[in-house]
N, C-alpha and C positions, 0 to 999 in steps of 0.2 A: 753761193746763193746771196750773200750780202752784196757782191758786186752787181748781180742781176737786179736787185731790188733798190739800188742806190737812187735811181731816178724817182721811184715811188716814194722812197723815204724823204728825199728832198722836197717833193711836192707836199707831202703830209706836214713836214716841218714848216713850210711856207704858210700853209693854212692855219696851223696852230699859232703861228706868230703874228697873224693878221690882227690889226688893232681894232677892227670893227667888222660889222656885217658887210659893209660896202667894199672894204678891202678884200675880204674873203671872196665875194662875188666876182670882183675884177680878176682875181687870181684864177678862179674856176673858169670864167669865160675865156681867159687867155689860154688856159690848158686845154679846154674843149676845142678851141680853134686850132691849136697845135696838133691835137690828136686827129681831128677831122682832116687836117692837111696831110698828115703822115699816112692816113688810111686811103688817100687818093694817090694813085701812082703818078709819077712825073710824066710819063708818056701818055697817060690817060687810058691805058688799057687795063681793065679789070679782068680777073679770072672769071670762069663760068659761074662760080658761086657768088660773085660780087665782091670778093676779097681782093686785097692788094698782094699780088704774088711776090713783090719785091721785099716785103717785110720779113725780117728774121724771126726766129722763135722767141728770142729775147725781147725784141721790140713789141711783137704782138702781145705777149704776156704782160709786158710792162704797161702798155696802153690800155689793155682790157682791165687790169687791176685798178688803174686810175679811174676808169669809167665806173667800176664797181664802187670805189670809195666815194666818188662824186655822187653816185646814186644813193649811197647810204646816208650822205649828208643831207639829202632831201632835194637835190637838184634834178631836173628832168634830163634824161639821157635818151635820145631818140635815134641814135645811129650806132654803128659798130656791130650790128647783129651778125653780119657776114663773117667778121673776124672771130666772133664768139663761136659760130658754128664750125669754123675751121679748127679751132682748138678742141671742140668736142669730138670731132672725127679723127683727131690725131691719135696714133697708137701709143704715144708717149704718155705716161701717167702724169708727169708734171704739167703737160699741156691740157690733158683731160680735166685735171683738178681745177685749173683756172677756167676752162670752158664750161664745165658743169656748174661751177659756182656762179659765174656770170649769167649763164642760161637761167638758173633758178631765180635770180634777182631782176634781170633786165628784160626778160621776155615773158609773155603770157601764153596760156594754152591755146588761145584763139588766133595767135599770130600766124600768118600764112607760111612763114619760113620754118615753122616747127615741123611740118610734115616732111621736110627734106632730111631730117635727122632721125626720123622714127626708126629706120632700119639700124642706125648706129646704136640707139638706145636699146632696141631689142637684142642686138648682138651682144652688147655689154651685159644685159640681164641674163642671157641664156648661155653665153660662152665665156666663162671665166678665163682670164689669161693665165699662162703658166707662170709659176713662181720664178723669180730671178734672184740669184744670190748676190749679183753685183749691185742691182738697184735697191734691193731690200724692200721692194714693193710687194705686198701680199697678193695672191692670185685673185682674191675677191674684192680688191679695191675698186675696180671699175664697176662691179655689180653694186657696191654700196653707193658710189657716186650716182649711178643711174637711178637707183631707188629713191635717193634723197631728192634728185632733180624731178623725178616723176611726181612725187608727193607735193612738190612746191609749185609746179607750173600746171596744176590740174586744169584741164579743159575737157569739155564733153567729148570732143572727137578723140583727144589723146587718151581719155579714160577708156572709151570703147575699144580702142585699138591696143592698149597695153595691159588692161587688167588681167587678161588671161595669162600673159607672161609673168606678171607679178605673182599671181596665184600659183602658177607652176613652180616658180622660184621658191615660194614659201614651203611647199609640200615636198619638194624634191629631196631625196635622201642624201644626195651629194652636197647639198647646200650647207654651208657652215652655220654654226649657231649665231655668229656675228651677223651674217646676212639675213638669217631667218627673223631676227629681231626687227631689222629694218624693213623687211618685206611685210611683216605683220602690221607694222605701223603705217607703211605706205598703203597697204590694202584697206586699212581702216579709214585713212583719209579719202581714198577713192570711193569707198562705200558711203561715207557721209555726204559726199558730193552728189552721188547718184544712188538713191535708195534701192532701186531694183536691179542693181548691177550684178549681184551675186545670187546664184540659185542656191538658196539656203538648204534645201533638202539634199542636194548632191554634195554640198560643201561640208555639212555637219560631220559625216564620217571622217573627213580629212582633218577637221579640227580635233576630233577625238584622238587621232594619231599624234597630233602636235601636243595635246595635253599629257601624253605619255613620255614626252621628252624629259630628260633628267636635268637639263640646263635651266636654272631658275630664271635666267634672263629671257630665254625663249618662252617659258611659261608665263612670265609677266606680260610680255608683249602679246602673246596669244590670248591671254585673258582680257586684255584691253580690246583686242579685235572682237573677241566673242561677246563681250558685254555690249559693244557698239552694235553688232549685228542682232543680238537677242532683243535689244530694245525696239528694233524695227519689227521683227517677227518672232516673238517669244516661243510660240508653239513649235517652231522647227528645231529648237535647240534644247528641248526639255530632256532629251535622252542623255545630255552631257552632264546632268546634275550629279550622278555618282562619281564622275571623274573629278568634278570640282570639290566634292566632299572629301574624296580620297586625298587630293593635294593639300587641302586645308588640314586634314587630320595629320598628315606627315609633318606639316610645319608646326602645328599647335601641340599635338599629343606626343610626337616622337622627336620634335626639334631637329628634324632631318633637313639641314640647310648647310650649303657650302659656306666657308668662312667669309668669303668676300661679299656674301649677301646677308650677313649678320649686321644689324644696325643697333648698336648699343645692347647687344645680347638678345635682341628681338629678331626672330627668323623672318626675313623678307616681309616687313609690314606692308609694303605696297602691294605685294601679291595677295596677302591675306585680305586686304581691303577690296581688291578687285573681285576676289572669290566671293566674299560676303555680299557685295553689291549685285553680283550675278545671281546669287541664290535668292535675293530679295525679289527678283522678277517672277518667282514661282512659289508663292505662299501656299496655294492649294495643293500643288504637286508634292510639296515637302511634308505636309501634315496629313495627306490623304492615306487612308488605310485600305482603299478599295483594291480589288484584284486587278482591275485594268491598269490603274496607276502603278501599282507595285510591279506589275509585269514590265511596263514601259520604262520604269526607273531602275530596273535591275534588282527588284526586291526591296524590302523595307529595311535592309541592314544599314543603308546609308543614313536613314532617318535617325536611328538610335545613335549612330556614330556622330552625326551632326549635333544632336542634343548634348552628347558628352563634350564635344568641341566648344560649344557655346557656354556650357557650364564651366569649363576650365578657364575660358577667357574672362568670365565674370568673376571667378574666385581668385585668379592670380593677378589681376590688374589692380595696381595701387598707384598712389601718387609717389613719384620718384624725385630724388634730389636733382637728377639730371633733367634739364628741360627738354632736351632732344629725345631722350628715352621716354619721358612722360608724354610728350606729344605723340610719338609713334604708338605707344601702347594704348593711349586713349583714343586715337583715331580708329584702331582696330576695335576697341571696346564699343564705341558708339555705333559703329556699323553692325556689330553683333546685336546691340539693343534695337537698332532699326529693323533687323531681321525678326526679332521677337515681336516687334510692333506689326510687321507685315503678316506674321502668323495669326495675329488677332487673338480671339478668345480660344483658339485651338492650341495655343502655345502651352507648354507644360507650366503649371502654377509655380513650381520651384524656380523656374527661370525668371518668371515675372517678378517674383519676390526678391530674387538675387539682384536683378537689374534695378529694382526700386531701391534697395538698400544701398547699392553702390552710388546711384545717382543722388540719393539723399546726402551722401558724404561729399560728393563732388560739388554740389551747389553751395556748400558752406566753406570751401577752400578759398585761399586768397588769390590764387592764380585766376585772372579774369577769363582767359581762354577756356579753361576747364569748366569754370562756373557757367560761362555762356553756353557751352555745349551741353552741360548737364541740364540747364533749364530748358533748352530747346528739345532735348531728347525726352525729358520727363513730360513735356507737353504732348509729344507724340504718344508716349506710353499711356497717357491719361485716357486715350480713346478706347483702350481695352476694357472690357467689362470686368468690374470688380477692382479696378486699379484706383478709382477716385478716393476711396477711403484711405488707402495707403498714402496717397499723395497729400491728403489733407493734414497728415501728421507734420508735414514740412511747410505748412502755410506760413508760420511765423518767419521761417528762414527766407521764404520767397518774398515776403513783405520787406524784409531787410534789403534784399537785392534790388528792390524797387527804388531804393535810395542810393544805389551804387553810382560812383563817379563816371563810369563808362556808360554811355547812352545805349550801346548795343546790348549790354547786360540788362539795363532797365527795360528795354523793349521785350526781351525774352521773358523777364519776370512778369511783365504785364500780360504776355501771351499765356503763361502758365496759370496765372491767377484767373484769367478769363476761362481757361479750359477746366480748371478744378472747381469752378463755381457750380453750386447746385442749390436746391431749395433750402437746404439746412443752413448753409453758410453764406447765402447770397447777400443778406443784409449787412453782415459784418464786412465781407470783401468790398461791397460797393461803398460802404461808409468809409472804409480805409482808403479806397481809391479816391473818393471825393475829398477826404482830408488831405491826401498827398497832392492832389491836383493844385492846391494853392501854392505849393513849393516847387512844382514840376517846371522844368524849363520849357521854352516855346517849342523846341524840336519834337517833343513827345506829347504835348497837350492835346492836339487835335485827335491823335490816336486814342488817348485815354478817354476823352469825352465821348467818342464814338462807341468804344467798348463798354463804358459805364452805361450809356443809354441803352445799348442792346441787352446788357445783363439786367438792368432794372426792369425792362419790359418783360424779359424772358422769365424771370423768377419772382415777379411781384404777385404775392398771394392777395394783397390788397392794393388795388390800382391807385389809391390815394398816396401810398408810399412812392409809387412810381412818379406821380405828378410832383411830389415834394422833391424827389431826387433830381428831376430834370430842372426844376427851378433853382436848386442849389448849383447845378452845373452852369446855368446861365449867369447866376450872380457871381460865381468864381471865375469862370472862363467864357464869358458870353461871346467874345470875338471868335472863339473856336467852335461854337455851337452852330452847325450848319443848318440851313433851312430844312433839310430832310429830317432833322431831329425834332424841331418844333412842329413840323407838319405831322409827324408821327404821333405826337401828343394829341393834337387836334383830332386825328383819325381815331385814336383809341378812346378818347373821351366821348366822341360822337357815337361810336359804335357800341358803347356799353352804357345804356341808359339805366341798367339795373342799379338799385341802391341809390345813394346820394352822390355818386361820383361827379356828375355834371354840376350839381349845386356846389359841392365842395371845391371843385376846380375853379368855378366862377368866383366864389368868395375868396379863395386863396390868392388868385391872380389880382383881384381887386385890391386886396391888402398889399400885395407885392408892388403894385404900380402906384400906390398912394404917395410914397415919397416923390419929390420933384425930380430926383436923380435916380434913375434906374436904367438898366441896359435896354437897348432898342429891341432886342429879341423878346424880352419880357413884355414890352409894350405890344409887339405884334401878336404874340400868342394870347395876351390878355384881351386885346381888341377883338380877335376872332371869337374867343370863348364867350365873352360878355355879349357880343352881338347875337350869338346863338342861344346861350343859356342864362343870360343875365336876368331874365324874367323869373327864374327860380329863386333868386335871392332878393328880388325887388322889395319884398315886404319886410325884410330885416332892417333894423335900425342902421342908418348911415349907408344903405346900399340901394337906395331908390334909383329909378332910371335917370333922374336928373343928377344924382350924385355920381353915378357911373359915367355919365358924360363929362362931368366936371373933372373927375380924376383922370380920365383918358385924355381929355383935351389939354391938360396942363403940359403934356409931352409933345404937343404939336410943334412948337417952335424949334425943337431940337431933333425932330423926326426926319428921316430921309424919305425919298420918294416912295419906296416900297412900303414903308410903314404908314405913310399918309394915305396911301391907296387903301390899305386895310382899315384904317381909322374911318375913312369916309363911308365905307360899306357898313361899318358898325354904327355910325351916326344915323345912316338911313334906317337901319333896323330899329334903333332906339326911338327915333322920331315916329316910326310906325306903331310902336307899342305904347308909347307914353306921350300923351298930348302935351305935357309940360316941357318935353324936350324939343318940340318943333320950333318954337321961337329961338331956341339956342342953336339949333342946327342950321336953320335957314341962312343966317349971315355967313356961316362957314362955307356953305355951298356957293353962295353969291361971290365971295372973295376968290374961291378956288376955280370958278368958271373962267377966270382969266390967267390961270397959272401957266408958267412957262414949261412946267412938267406935263407932258402930253397925257400920261395915264391919269394923273390927278385931275387935270382939266376935264377930261372926258367923263370920269366918274361923277365929278361934281355937277357937270351940266346934265347928265342923264338922271341923276337922283333928284335934282331940283325940279326938273320938268316932268318927272314921272307922274305925279298926281294930276297934272293938267292933261297929259297925253293919254292916260289910261283911267278906267273906272276903278273904284275902290277895291273891287274884287280882284282885278288884275294886279294892282299894287300889292295887295295882301299876298297874293300867290307868288309874286316875284320876291318878296322880302320874307317869306316864311323860312323856317329852319331848314338847313341843308339835310338831305337824306343821308342815311348811313353810307360810309365809303365802302367800296368793293374790297373785300379781303383778298389780297394777292398771296400767292404761295410764298413768294420771297418779298420781304419788305424792302423799302428803299435803303434802310440802314444796312441790312445784310448785303444788298447789292453793292453799296459803297465799300463795305469791308472787303468784299470779293475783288473789287477793282483795285484796292490798295495792296492787298496781300497775296492775291492769286488763289486759284482753286485748291491747291494742295496745302494751304495753310491750316494749321491745327485749329486756329481761331475760327476760320471760315467753316470748317467741318463741324465744329461745335455749334456755331450759330444756325446751321441748317437743320439741326435736330430739334424739334419742338420739345419744350420742357413740360413737366406735369402740370404746372400752372397754366401754361398756354393751352394745353389740351383741355383742361377743365373749363377755361373761359370759352373756348370754341364750342364745347359741348353745351354749355349753358346758353350761349347765343343761338345755337341751332335749335335747342329745345324751346326757347322762347319764341323764335320765329315760327316753329312748327305749331305751337299752341295758338298763336295769333292767326295763322293760316287756317287751322281747323275751325276756329270760332267764326272766322270770316266767311267760310263756306257754308255754314249752317243757315237755315231759313227760319224766319219768324213763324211760329205755329199759331199763336193766339194773340189777340189784342186785349189789353186790359179794359175793364169796364169804366174805371174812373181815371181820366187822363191827368188830373191834377192831384191825385191822391199820393201821399208820400210812401204808401205801402203797395208793392206790386202784388198781383194775384197769386204769386207762387207757381205759376205755370213754368215749365221747363224752358220755353222759348227756344233759343238756339244753343243754349248752354247745356252741358251734360248734366244729367240728374246726379245728385249727390249720393243717391242709393243708400240712404240712412233710414233705418226702421224707426228709431226714436230720436227726435230732435226737439230742441227748445227754440221757440220762435220769439217774436217781439212781445214783450210784456204789455198787457193791456193798459197799464197805468201810464205808459210813456207815449201812447198813441196820440192823445190830444196835443201834447207838446211837439210831437213830430209833425202834425198837420200844420201847426203854426210856423214851425221852423221851415218846412218845405215851402209854404206860401211866401214867407219872407225871402227865401233864397231865389224864388222865381223872379223877383224884382230887385234884388240887392246883390252886390258882387261877392260877398263872402258871408259865412256863418256856419253854425252847427246844424247838420242834417239829422243826426241821431245821437242819442246819448242814454246810456244806462250805467249800471254799476260796473260793468266789464269793459265797455267799449264806447269810444266817442268817434263819430265820423264827421269831419269838417270838410267843407267845400269852398273853393275859391275859383271863380270863373269870370272870364272876360271875353268879349266878342268884338270882332270888327267885320262888318259885312256878313258874308255867309260862313265865316270861319270863327271858331272859338277855341279857347284853351281852358281846360277844366283841370284843376288840381284837387285831388281827394286825399285826405289824411286820415289814417286809421290809428287812433291812439289807444294804448292799453291802459285802462284805469284800474285794473285789478291788481292784486298783490302777487300774482303768479303769471308766468308767460302764457301766451295764447299760441297753441300749436296748430299746424296744418291750416294756417290762415290763408283764405283765398277770397278773391273778389271776382265774380263772374258777371260780365255785362252782356246783356242780350244784344245781338246785332239786329238792326232794323233797316228797312230799305231806304228810308228817307234821310238817314244820317250816315256819313262816312266817318268812322271812328278809328283813330290810330291810338294804340295803348302802349304805354311804357310804365313800368313799375318796379318796385322792390323785387329782387330775385325770388321767384317762386310764387309771388302774389297772384299771378295770372294763370297758375298751373291748373288745368282742367281736371286732373286726376284726383281721385278721392284721397289718396295717400300723399299727395303733393302739398304744395303750399309753403309758406314761410313761417318762421317763429317770430312773434312780436314780443320782445322782452318787456319787462315792467317799466312803465313810464317812458316808453319809446314809441315810435310811429312807423308804420308802413306807409309808403307813398305811391300814388298812382296818378299819372299824367295822361290826360286824354286830349288829343287834337281832333276837333269835331268840324265837319263840314256839312252844311245843310244841302241836301240833294233834291228835296221836294217838300211841298206843304205837308204839315202834320198837326195832329191835335192831341198827341199823347206824349208822355215823358218816358225815356228809356229806363228799363228795369235793371237793377243791379242786386245780386244776391251775395251776401257776406256770410261766410261759413268758417267756423273754427272749433277746436276742441280745447277744453280746459285741462288742468293737471288732474282733475278728478275724473276725467274721461267723459264729461258731458259734451254733447255735440250741439252747437248752436248754429242756427241758420236764420238770417234776417233778410226777408225780401223787401228791398227798398226801391225807391225811384229817384233818379237824378233830376235836379231842377233845370233840365235843358228843355225849354218850352219854345213855342214858336216865336214869342215876343223877344227872345234873346237875339234873333237874327233880323231885327227891324232896324231900319235907318230912318231917322225923323225927316219929314218933309214939311216945309212951311208954305202954306197956300193962302192966297188972298180970298176974301169972302166969296166973290163971284165964281172963280174956278172951283172952290170947294163945293159950293152948292150945285154947280153943274155936274161934277163927278158924283156927288151924293145922289142926285136924282138918276144918273145913268146907271147906278149900281142897284137900283130897286129890283126886287124879285126874290122869290122864296129861296132859290139856290144861293143867292149872294148875300142875303141879310140874315143875321142872327140877333135876336132880341130877348131880353129877360129882365124881369123886375125883381129886385132884392130889397128886403127890409134891412134897415140899419140894425146893428146888434142892440139888444136890450140895454146894455150898459153904456151905449155910445152917447156922447153929448148931443145937444140939439144941432140940427143942420143949420149952420150960419156961414158967414163969409170965410171965417178961419177954417171951418170944416171943408169948405169947397177948395181952399188953397191946398189942403192935403190931397183932395181928389185930383186937383190939377197936377200936383207933383207925382201922383201915381201914374197918370197918363203920360207925362213927359219923361220922368226919370225911371219909372218902373216898366211901363209898356214900351218905352222908347219911341213915342210918337211926338211929332212936332206940333206945338200949340198953334192953332190958327186964329190969330186975333181978329176980332170983328165978325167972326162967324157965329158967335153965341148971342142969341137974342136976349137972354136974361142972365143975371149973375149966377143962376143956378144950373147953368149949362157949361159943359167943357167939351170942346171939339178938337180933334187931332187928326193928323195924316202921317202916314209912314209907308215905306217900301219894304216888303218882305224879300230878303235876298237869298238866292240859291246859287249853287255852282253848276246847275244843269244848263245845258246849251240848247239853243233852238237850231233850226236847219241852217241858219246863217252863221252859227258859231257864237252868237251873243248869249249872255247870261239870261236865264229866265227869272224874272222878278215879278212880284205881285203887289199891286197898289192896294193900300188898306186905309179905311176911314173908320173913326170911332166917335161916338157921341155919348156922354154920360149926362143924364138929366136928373136933377134932384127935385123931390117934392117935400119941402120942409114940413108941411102940415101933416102929411101921412108918414113922414120919417122913412121914406123909401127912395130908391134910385132905379132908373131904367137905363140899362146898357144896351146900345145898339151898335152893331158892327156891320160894315158892308165892304166886301172885297170881291175880287174876280174869282176866288176859289172858295168853295164852301168850307173846306177844312180850316182855312185861315180865319174865316169869320167865326167859326166855332171856337178855335183855339184862343183867339184874342178875347172873346167874351168870357170864357172860363177863367183865364188869368185875371181879367179885370174884376170879375165877381169876387174871387177869393181875396184879391188885394183890397177891395172896398170893405170887405168884412173886417179886415185887420186895421182899417184906417182909424 
């Protein structure tokens, strides 16, 4: 044999001695040329099969071996196939060995020449050669070679033509155990290549016969084949469960194992693992006690036997001094625990407890592999009902593993912390993870940030804590906070107007961006939130609209294109809300209109030209608050986690299940939306008699009746103060609407065109909480009102409402749109109960009057008088004379200056200079704005004129209003009269 291989040995030596890659390639090319030359006969006559008939057996084997070695080195070999086929067809074992080896490596299943040797492979598979005492070659040697070759050169045509022979070889009684093992593995390879190759229903009984073989090698290979087939069609192999349990019982309970299959005194651990993995495919069949399943599985005896097997694996597995034995035992153990996990809540409690106890021991050992598997398996076990409390006992140990030197162990510890988190321990786990984030290396930071963000949202009982947590993440690892995370913050804050979350978030972000150096992600989220909800904190010291712009704009020089785009949108909204911001914003838009960044340039150009291109109502509509986001079933963060870890990850499965806090928030949002919808559908039943009275007539309107037999109303002694306060609020931006010993109601309102924003504050002045506190606002046809308030404040049910603690406030935000002219003020009823059981109900009116939606117009004398005359008529003019109050000073020029201020600042009319014939006359013009559209899609507006004439001698005033709509005339006159009384 050494003589025959001498040429090959010399060739290999030459290649090993080559000084470099170039020398090796030259030697290979030289050898390939020599082999090609020898494969070509000198006379040029090839055999019918394309081979060189003049080659001897020695030469053919030597050259083919060289081709195989060259191929193994990575060089292309595209000739010599005919010589390989000659060796395969040879009856000699030495030549078949070379031929089948070369065939497996050099040729593919789709080669055209493969079909010519199909009959040879079939013959070798089905007709074993007789044993020869001289050669010492076993009779099944050719079978083994054919099986190995078939598995390695799989092609669709070859599979379809040979799988039947392979299957027959596997189940034939005369086949030796050695060949059965190879046949099972070959058939598995063929089945994986073509899934529908084997008829499972007919093949299952044959597998059952193989599972009764006593040779553990055959059983191991058969279980590999069975597991591969069962993963494709599990239902066809459910009848084989008792056989698998029986084999597992023989290995675990009786230790029935041949000596050669003992691995460090563990009976065939590879077979045990395959059996357990197969059983994991049938969790319902194993734990079912139904008659149908028991009949199909051969009775329920195997279930109790399997329980005993798993129990023994759990109790007898321990950490061993031998690494090899420890690895084998723990591989079996972890598959047993996985089986318990597959059983779910139906698994016996004692097994779950035993598994948890063992895993708790394993996650604290020094061996990293065992600790890794322990953490991973415990995360799977955490999905079982009732397991979380047991896992929480190991929380400290898991936190220690989070600081392990091995990053794979740290990842598993992070997964387990994520899975074991619930409402009780969420804050501690999240705080621990945030604290560890500062020391975590870059490889795991992104994953930690994502999971912390999901946990904070999932288990936040107070969304302010969620906001604070995300800001900590940004400050510690801002580069690893993806856009999806801060987008989610914006979505949650926008969709939860209850309480003071929006104002708290705006104030917190304003403080966070106050330093000149802060992360760009903080600037982005702050810019968006302040643009939407900055008005909620504009009245606080140091948080005005101008101050918000200054703090945000200090980050402009260091901001990137995306951040600048968000900032520009915020600037546009700030300039729309606050007049003082417009001179600050205009230069920024002008500079950015020539920016090289296309997005920044486009936004700046559009925002700067918006007021010229559109009317004020359209601009207000474009820059109003964004509506709530649509709540999707799966958030972007959960989707990102699924993309990173896969559908089967324990963390992904945990994230998909909504927590109690999430369900509660969803229920609250649904209830609030339903209440608003019900109120919006109601119709106005009665109109109040006095449109500028601060007290409503108590009619139910569109709100539900409180259904109280005994109630305490507004005390008579506070009514005069209420009238004065209401009149003042009709022409001033803020003030107190109502106040007694128990309650103070404050109002702040501002308007732009046909839209307004009204903030109402209900302060508890008593020494005890106010319960079932509700504010019911009647819906009217002429106003579109959107309501957002403290949770429960808008609850229409008698037993609903919120609780206003001592010295605290409930808040209500109204977004108002004027849809048509009107002359009354919307009614609001405030109801609550005291600790003593007294029920209070106060019918009030909100200072939302027609003059709130005026825009001043400046007219020259001639156009003013032309319009004044054109509006003559009973339906267009309202006039009334009013006496000055008895305690009022004499009517003089100073008094008339106050009247002029009422017309311009209170009624929001433009003063028309030159229109007044005497110093005792004040004339003004304005446009009443609505959101209603005409047939052409334009806003319907009403031109309005007013004239106040004083008679100093009589101490009286005459108020005359003329408009195109009688309701506008009446409304302006009423507000003007009550304002003059207070002048």
